[in-house]
N, C-alpha and C positions, 0 to 999 in steps of 0.2 A: 460971614453969610453962609447959611446952610444950603446944601445942594438939594434940589428937588429930586425925589426918586420917581422916575418915569416908569410906567408899566411897559415892559419890553415884550409882553406876550401879544399885545394888540397894537397895530400901527394906526388904527382908527381912533379918533377921539370921540367921546360920547356926545359931544355937542353938534356933530354933523347932522344936518336935517336933509335927508335924501329926498323926501317928498317935495321940498322946495326947489331942488335942482332941476333945471330944464335941459332938455337935449340928451339926456342919458338914455341909452337904449340897451336893454339887457340882451346879452349874447350877440352883440353887434359883429364880432369877428369870429364867431364860433364856426361858421360855414367855411371860411377861408382856412382856419386852423385845421379842420377835419380833412379838407381836400389836400393839404400839404403834408399830412402826417399819416404814415402807414408803417407802423412798427410791428415786426414779427419776431418773436423769440424762438431761436433754434436750440435744439438739444446740443449739448457740447460735442458729441461725436459727429453731428451734422455740420456744425460750425467749423470743425477741423478740416472737413473736406472742401469747404468753400472759404478760402482765406479773405476774399474781398467781396464787397457788395456787387461788383460787376460779375464775379463768378457765379453768384447766386442767380442774378438776373439772366445770365446767359443760359444756365441750366434750365431755368423755368421757361424761357422762351423756346428752347428746344422741345420741352415736353408739350407746350402749347401747340407748336407747329406739328408735332407728331399726332396729337389728338385731332387737330383740324384736318390733317390729311386722311386719317382713318375715318372720320365722320363724312368727309366728302366722297370717299369711295364706297361708303355703305358698310364699312367694317371689314374685318379680315375673314377670308373663307375658312371653313371649319378645319381644313388640313394645312393651313398656313404655318401653324406652330406645331412642331413635332414634340412629343413628350421625350424627356430625357430618360436615360436608363433608370435613374433613381426614382423618378416619378412613376414609371411603369411598374416597378417593383412594389411601390407603396400602395397601389390600387388594389 
């Protein structure tokens, strides 16, 4: 008996009639997928500084808290940050 050579490039058979299928909803789970996925790619030198997911989250929370504190107080006064010697020479 001769073996049948199945087309391995497509898992769908040509005889499926999708128009006749009932109950199928396009994109049924896409909202749930997007809510649970948030992937960010880091440059290698940044990834070295943050060895774990928790370290990245902790650093970002710190930045957010600082930003919120500055916004709440109306920003920093003009003389709050002194220029360094190098910055003064470059002006």
